[in-house]
C-alpha positions as CSV (number, residue, x, y, z in Angstrom):
1,M,7.2,-4.4,21.0
2,L,8.9,-2.4,18.5
3,T,9.9,-4.0,15.6
4,D,13.6,-4.9,14.5
5,N,13.8,-1.9,11.7
6,L,12.8,0.6,14.5
7,M,15.4,-0.8,17.1
8,T,17.9,-0.7,14.4
9,M,17.2,3.1,13.9
10,L,17.3,3.5,17.9
11,S,20.9,2.3,17.7
12,A,21.8,4.4,14.5
13,D,25.0,5.8,15.1
14,S,24.6,9.1,13.3
15,D,24.0,12.8,14.4
16,Y,21.2,13.1,12.5
17,N,19.3,10.6,14.1
18,R,20.3,11.2,17.6
19,L,19.0,14.4,17.1
20,L,15.6,13.4,16.0
21,L,15.6,10.4,18.5
22,T,16.2,12.9,21.6
23,I,13.2,15.2,20.2
24,A,11.3,12.4,20.2
25,L,12.1,11.2,23.3
26,L,11.8,14.7,25.1
27,L,7.9,15.2,23.4
28,G,6.9,12.0,23.7
29,F,6.2,11.3,20.2
30,I,7.7,7.7,20.2
31,P,4.9,5.1,20.9
32,V,5.3,1.7,22.3
33,I,4.5,-0.8,19.6
34,G,3.3,-4.6,20.6
35,F,3.9,-7.3,19.7
36,Q,1.6,-14.0,18.0
37,D,-5.2,-28.9,14.4
38,S,-7.4,-25.8,13.5
39,A,-11.2,-26.3,13.7
40,H,-13.3,-23.9,11.6
41,A,-15.6,-22.4,14.1
42,D,-19.1,-21.4,13.2
43,P,-19.6,-17.6,13.8
44,G,-23.5,-18.5,14.9
45,T,-22.4,-20.3,18.0
46,I,-21.4,-18.6,21.2
47,A,-17.7,-20.0,22.7
48,F,-17.0,-22.6,20.6
49,S,-16.4,-25.7,22.5
50,D,-12.7,-26.8,21.0
51,S,-11.2,-23.3,22.1
52,N,-9.7,-21.3,24.9
53,Y,-12.7,-19.1,25.0
54,P,-14.6,-19.2,28.2
55,A,-18.3,-20.3,28.3
56,L,-20.4,-17.1,28.7
57,N,-23.2,-15.9,31.2
58,L,-25.8,-14.8,28.8
59,T,-28.3,-13.5,31.4
60,Q,-25.4,-11.5,33.3
61,S,-25.1,-9.6,30.4
62,G,-28.4,-7.8,29.9
63,H,-27.7,-8.0,26.4
64,S,-29.7,-10.2,23.6
65,A,-28.0,-13.4,22.6
66,E,-27.8,-11.7,18.9
67,Q,-26.1,-8.9,20.0
68,I,-23.5,-11.0,22.1
69,R,-22.8,-13.3,19.4
70,R,-21.8,-10.2,17.0
71,G,-19.5,-9.2,19.8
72,E,-17.8,-12.4,20.1
73,Y,-17.0,-12.5,16.4
74,L,-15.5,-8.9,16.4
75,V,-13.7,-9.9,19.6
76,K,-12.3,-12.9,17.5
77,M,-11.7,-10.7,14.5
78,A,-9.7,-8.0,16.8
79,D,-7.8,-10.7,18.2
80,C,-8.6,-9.4,21.9
81,F,-7.8,-12.7,23.4
82,T,-4.2,-13.2,22.7
83,C,-3.1,-9.7,24.4
84,H,-5.5,-9.6,27.1
85,T,-5.1,-13.4,28.6
86,N,-1.6,-14.4,29.7
87,E,-1.7,-17.7,28.1
88,A,2.1,-18.5,29.1
89,D,1.3,-18.3,32.7
90,H,-2.2,-20.2,32.2
91,G,-4.1,-17.1,33.1
92,K,-7.9,-16.8,32.9
93,P,-9.4,-15.6,29.6
94,F,-9.2,-11.6,29.2
95,A,-8.1,-11.1,32.7
96,G,-5.1,-9.5,31.5
97,G,-1.6,-9.7,33.2
98,L,0.5,-10.6,29.6
99,K,3.9,-8.7,29.9
100,I,5.0,-6.7,26.9
101,K,8.6,-5.8,27.0
102,T,9.5,-2.7,25.2
103,P,13.2,-0.7,25.1
104,F,11.2,1.9,27.0
105,G,10.2,-0.5,29.6
106,S,7.2,-3.2,30.1
107,L,3.3,-2.7,30.2
108,Y,1.3,-5.2,31.3
109,A,-2.3,-5.9,29.4
110,P,-5.2,-5.1,31.6
111,N,-8.6,-6.9,32.9
112,I,-11.3,-6.8,30.6
113,T,-13.5,-9.0,32.2
114,P,-16.8,-7.6,34.0
115,D,-15.3,-7.5,37.3
116,K,-16.6,-4.4,39.2
117,D,-13.1,-3.9,41.2
118,T,-10.5,-4.9,39.2
119,G,-12.0,-4.9,35.8
120,I,-14.3,-3.0,33.7
121,G,-17.7,-3.9,35.0
122,T,-18.2,-0.2,36.4
123,W,-17.7,1.3,32.6
124,S,-20.5,2.9,30.8
125,D,-20.8,2.5,27.3
126,D,-19.4,6.0,26.5
127,D,-16.1,4.7,29.0
128,F,-16.0,1.6,26.9
129,V,-16.4,3.2,23.3
130,R,-14.1,6.1,24.0
131,A,-11.6,3.6,25.1
132,V,-11.8,1.4,21.9
133,R,-11.9,4.1,19.5
134,Q,-10.0,7.2,21.0
135,G,-7.6,5.6,23.2
136,I,-8.5,7.5,26.4
137,A,-9.2,5.9,29.7
138,P,-12.0,6.1,31.9
139,D,-9.9,8.7,34.0
140,G,-9.0,10.8,31.3
141,S,-5.3,9.2,30.7
142,Y,-3.9,8.4,27.6
143,Y,-3.3,4.7,26.7
144,Y,-0.1,3.7,25.0
145,P,-0.4,3.0,21.1
146,V,0.4,-0.8,22.2
147,F,-3.2,-0.6,22.2
148,P,-4.3,-0.1,18.5
149,Y,-7.2,2.0,19.1
150,N,-5.8,4.0,16.0
151,Y,-7.0,1.0,14.3
152,F,-10.1,0.2,16.1
153,N,-11.2,3.4,15.3
154,K,-12.4,2.1,12.0
155,M,-15.4,0.4,13.7
156,S,-18.8,2.1,14.7
157,R,-19.8,2.8,17.7
158,Q,-22.2,-0.2,17.6
159,D,-19.7,-2.3,16.5
160,V,-17.6,-1.4,19.7
161,L,-20.8,-1.8,22.1
162,D,-21.5,-5.3,20.5
163,I,-17.7,-6.1,21.9
164,K,-18.8,-4.4,25.2
165,A,-21.9,-6.6,25.3
166,Y,-19.8,-9.9,25.1
167,L,-17.2,-9.2,27.4
168,D,-20.0,-8.5,29.8
169,A,-21.1,-11.8,29.3
170,V,-17.4,-13.6,30.2
171,P,-16.7,-14.6,33.7
172,P,-16.0,-12.1,35.8
173,V,-12.0,-12.7,37.2
174,R,-10.8,-10.8,40.3
175,Q,-7.4,-10.1,39.1
176,K,-5.6,-6.6,40.0
177,N,-3.9,-4.9,36.9
178,H,-0.1,-5.0,37.2
179,K,1.3,-1.7,37.4
180,Q,3.1,-0.3,34.4
181,E,6.9,-0.4,34.2
182,M,7.5,2.5,31.8
183,R,10.7,4.0,32.4
184,W,11.1,7.9,32.6
185,P,9.8,9.9,30.5
186,F,7.5,7.3,29.2
187,N,5.9,6.8,32.3
188,Y,4.2,9.9,32.0
189,R,1.0,9.3,29.8
190,V,0.4,12.9,28.9
191,L,3.5,12.8,26.5
192,Q,1.6,10.7,24.4
193,A,-0.7,13.8,23.6
194,G,2.1,14.7,20.9
195,W,2.1,11.5,19.0
196,R,-1.9,11.6,19.0
197,L,-1.6,15.2,17.8
198,L,0.8,14.1,14.8
199,F,-0.3,10.8,14.1
200,F,-4.2,9.8,15.1
201,N,-6.8,11.5,13.1
202,F,-9.7,10.7,14.8
203,R,-12.1,12.7,12.5
204,K,-11.3,10.0,9.7
205,G,-12.9,7.7,12.2
206,E,-15.1,5.0,11.0
207,F,-14.6,2.6,7.6
208,K,-16.6,4.1,4.7
209,A,-16.6,1.7,1.6
210,N,-15.4,2.5,-1.6
211,P,-17.5,2.8,-3.8
212,A,-15.1,1.8,-6.7
213,L,-14.9,-1.8,-4.9
214,S,-16.7,-4.8,-4.7
215,A,-18.7,-5.2,-1.4
216,A,-16.2,-8.4,-0.5
217,R,-13.1,-6.3,-1.1
218,N,-14.7,-3.4,1.1
219,R,-15.2,-6.1,3.7
220,G,-12.0,-7.3,3.3
221,A,-10.4,-3.8,3.5
222,F,-12.2,-2.9,6.6
223,I,-11.2,-6.2,8.6
224,V,-7.5,-5.2,7.3
225,K,-7.5,-1.5,8.1
226,G,-9.5,-1.9,11.0
227,P,-10.1,-4.8,13.9
228,G,-7.7,-6.9,12.2
229,H,-4.8,-4.3,12.5
230,C,-2.6,-6.2,9.7
231,A,-0.2,-3.1,9.2
232,L,1.0,-3.4,12.7
233,C,2.9,-6.4,11.8
234,H,3.3,-6.4,8.1
235,T,4.1,-3.0,7.7
236,T,7.8,-1.2,8.6
237,L,7.9,1.3,10.9
238,N,9.4,5.1,10.8
239,Y,10.9,6.4,13.8
240,F,8.0,7.4,15.6
241,G,6.7,3.8,15.3
242,V,4.3,4.8,12.8
243,P,3.6,2.5,9.7
244,E,5.5,3.6,6.2
245,Q,2.5,4.1,4.0
246,N,4.6,3.5,0.9
247,H,5.7,0.3,2.0
248,Y,2.2,-0.6,3.2
249,L,1.8,-4.4,4.1
250,A,4.9,-5.2,2.1
251,G,6.8,-6.9,5.1
252,A,8.6,-6.5,8.2
253,F,10.1,-8.1,11.4
254,V,8.3,-8.4,14.4
255,E,10.1,-9.7,17.4
256,G,12.7,-11.1,15.2
257,Y,10.4,-12.9,13.3
258,Y,9.7,-12.0,9.5
259,A,5.8,-11.1,9.0
260,P,6.1,-11.7,4.7
261,N,5.0,-9.2,1.9
262,I,0.9,-9.9,2.2
263,T,0.6,-7.5,-0.9
264,S,-0.4,-8.5,-4.7
265,Q,3.4,-9.3,-4.9
266,G,4.1,-11.2,-2.0
267,L,0.9,-13.3,-2.9
268,R,0.9,-13.2,-6.5
269,H,1.1,-17.1,-6.5
270,L,-1.5,-17.8,-4.5
271,A,-5.2,-17.9,-5.4
272,N,-8.0,-16.5,-2.6
273,K,-8.9,-19.5,-1.3
274,D,-4.9,-20.7,-0.6
275,V,-5.0,-17.3,1.8
276,A,-8.2,-18.5,3.1
277,N,-6.6,-21.8,4.1
278,I,-3.7,-20.4,5.8
279,F,-6.0,-18.7,8.1
280,L,-8.0,-22.2,9.0
281,H,-5.5,-24.7,9.0
282,N,-2.3,-23.2,10.6
283,E,-0.2,-23.6,7.6
284,M,1.8,-21.6,5.3
285,P,2.0,-22.6,1.7
286,T,5.3,-24.3,2.2
287,H,3.1,-26.8,4.3
288,A,5.3,-25.5,7.4
289,E,3.0,-24.3,10.7
290,L,3.1,-20.8,11.2
291,D,5.5,-19.5,14.0
292,G,6.2,-16.5,16.0
293,P,3.1,-13.9,16.8
294,M,1.2,-14.9,13.9
295,K,0.4,-18.4,15.6
296,G,-1.3,-16.9,18.4
297,V,-3.0,-14.6,15.8
298,E,-4.4,-18.1,13.6
299,H,-5.1,-19.6,16.7
300,N,-7.1,-17.2,18.4
301,S,-8.4,-15.0,15.7
302,L,-8.3,-16.0,12.1
303,R,-9.5,-19.8,12.3
304,Y,-12.7,-18.4,13.6
305,L,-13.8,-16.1,10.8
306,N,-16.1,-17.5,8.3
307,R,-15.3,-18.4,5.0
308,N,-16.6,-15.3,3.2
309,D,-14.8,-13.0,5.3
310,M,-11.6,-15.3,4.8
311,L,-11.8,-14.7,1.3
312,A,-12.6,-10.9,1.5
313,I,-9.5,-10.5,3.3
314,A,-7.3,-12.4,0.6
315,S,-9.3,-10.1,-2.5
316,F,-8.4,-7.1,-1.0
317,L,-4.7,-8.0,0.3
318,K,-4.4,-9.0,-3.6
319,S,-5.3,-5.7,-4.6
320,V,-2.7,-3.8,-2.5
321,K,0.1,-2.3,-4.6
322,S,3.1,-1.3,-2.4
323,Q,6.6,-0.7,-2.6
324,P,9.1,-3.5,-0.6
325,P,10.9,-1.9,1.9
326,A,14.8,-1.9,1.3
327,V,16.9,-4.9,2.7
328,E,17.3,-4.1,6.6
329,V,20.6,-1.9,7.2
330,E,22.5,-3.8,10.1
331,M,24.3,-0.4,11.5
332,G,26.8,-2.2,13.7
333,R,23.7,-4.8,15.0
334,K,25.1,-8.0,16.2
335,F,22.6,-11.1,15.6
336,S,22.4,-13.6,18.2
337,L,21.4,-17.3,18.1
338,D,17.9,-16.6,18.9
339,D,17.7,-14.1,16.0
340,G,19.0,-16.9,13.9
341,K,16.5,-19.5,15.5
342,K,13.5,-17.1,14.5
343,L,14.5,-16.6,10.7
344,Y,15.3,-20.6,10.6
345,E,11.7,-21.1,11.8
346,S,9.8,-18.8,9.8
347,S,11.8,-18.8,6.6
348,C,14.3,-21.9,6.5
349,E,12.8,-24.7,8.8
350,M,9.9,-26.1,6.1
351,C,12.9,-27.3,3.6
352,H,15.7,-28.2,6.4
353,A,13.6,-29.8,9.0
354,S,12.4,-32.3,6.2
355,Q,15.5,-32.0,4.1
356,L,13.4,-31.1,1.2
357,M,15.3,-30.9,-2.1
358,G,18.3,-31.9,-0.4
359,A,18.6,-28.8,2.2
360,P,20.6,-30.1,4.9
361,G,18.9,-31.1,8.3
362,P,20.3,-31.1,12.0
363,D,23.0,-33.8,11.3
364,K,26.4,-33.2,12.8
365,H,28.0,-35.1,10.2
366,V,26.6,-33.7,7.2
367,W,27.5,-29.9,8.8
368,D,31.0,-31.2,9.5
369,V,31.6,-32.1,5.9
370,L,29.5,-28.5,4.9
371,L,32.1,-26.8,7.1
372,D,34.9,-28.2,5.5
373,Q,34.2,-25.5,2.6
374,G,34.4,-22.6,6.0
375,R,31.9,-21.3,7.8
376,E,32.6,-17.9,5.6
377,K,31.6,-19.9,2.4
378,L,28.4,-21.2,3.9
379,Y,27.3,-17.6,4.5
380,E,28.0,-16.7,1.1
381,I,25.9,-19.6,0.0
382,A,23.0,-18.9,2.3
383,I,23.3,-15.2,1.2
384,R,23.3,-15.7,-2.4
385,G,21.5,-18.9,-3.0
386,N,22.6,-22.2,-4.4
387,G,20.7,-24.6,-6.7
388,N,17.1,-25.0,-5.1
389,M,17.4,-22.9,-2.5
390,P,16.6,-19.1,-3.1
391,A,18.7,-16.0,-1.9
392,K,18.6,-15.3,1.5
393,G,16.2,-18.6,1.6
394,G,13.4,-16.4,0.2
395,C,13.6,-13.5,2.9
396,D,14.6,-10.9,0.7
397,A,14.4,-7.8,3.1
398,C,16.8,-10.2,5.7
399,S,20.0,-8.6,6.5
400,N,23.2,-10.3,5.5
401,G,23.9,-10.5,9.4
402,R,20.6,-11.9,9.9
403,V,21.2,-14.8,7.4
404,R,24.4,-15.6,8.9
405,A,22.5,-16.1,12.5
406,A,20.4,-18.4,10.9
407,V,23.4,-20.3,9.7
408,D,25.0,-20.5,12.8
409,Y,21.8,-21.4,14.4
410,M,21.6,-24.4,12.2
411,I,25.4,-25.4,12.8
412,D,24.8,-24.9,16.7
413,Q,21.2,-27.4,16.3
414,A,23.4,-29.9,14.2
415,G,26.1,-30.2,17.2
416,K,23.1,-30.4,19.7
417,S,21.5,-33.7,17.7
418,H,25.1,-35.5,17.8
419,K,25.0,-35.0,21.5
């Protein structure tokens, strides 16, 4: 799904923006961007028992157990499970069917089990490598960039073949792929050629280590820039859905949730081990659980990484220097209670749910007293900060309208708690 900053651009009321977007629509340059107690899994095992990952059939794949182990680890690193498993409807692992809504229609993740009729069981090695690293299907059609092939091309051919070895060993599931529901003209995949021409440079290809960096930091850079595709959520997007490099990893909104700044600025008060513990324990530094899209990323991906890789990611992230994006521009957008709920869950809940440092919880009487000051005054306090509460609850990139929606949501919940 497109991040909120791109949605705002799409609704921008200016001749320049309308002209630019019209050109983009006609040429097909706007891609579809998608968009999610922990036990630490040993990557040396196959199908860790306390997980949703399936038991494997090592004999059906025709690959060595060692290659399958390597592939399993990369599958978890790339978080393939979250998109290719319809967990909400109790779908089978990797059988696809997850619906991804966009402003241009809906996409459905495909079946990537080794079923020969409905999955990838008949794909050759070259078919699979081209799909993952170049975003081209076996029939020659282009994948939408909701599939992050422009990140996965940082992996080597051998990495991708290891992933295929793992997928060849998962149970085949006979489940037809759902027809994509993109509106005209986005239903013509050939239009993706324009976007690829401008924004996808396959020649950069496989990740190259920087000799000036340590081995650990290079390892972290590979994970973040490649299979981890962190920039897809943590970086604001331009008009064409491409991450803005001057704001690289400096925070963005995804599906209404704030994906925080994870550069040296955003992590400056966290040691590498503290960052690693977020991955391992599904717990933010504020002791609240992860929520929104990141919850699935942690549950199906990050917690399975070994400790050295977790620390390597932290080391690289804390070396990134980037410029935080400007506060989101509302441009007349109306924020709903659902928008407020998502901001509350990502930035406010850790204090207000437990009434930490006097933060008001969901108590109707307390909020009735607060409302005696006037709702507009409560908005102002939330925006400007008050005592222990930082301005905007610490969400510096949030617009005033989004903060007001969070206040409205807390008032609404307090009223419901009374009932």
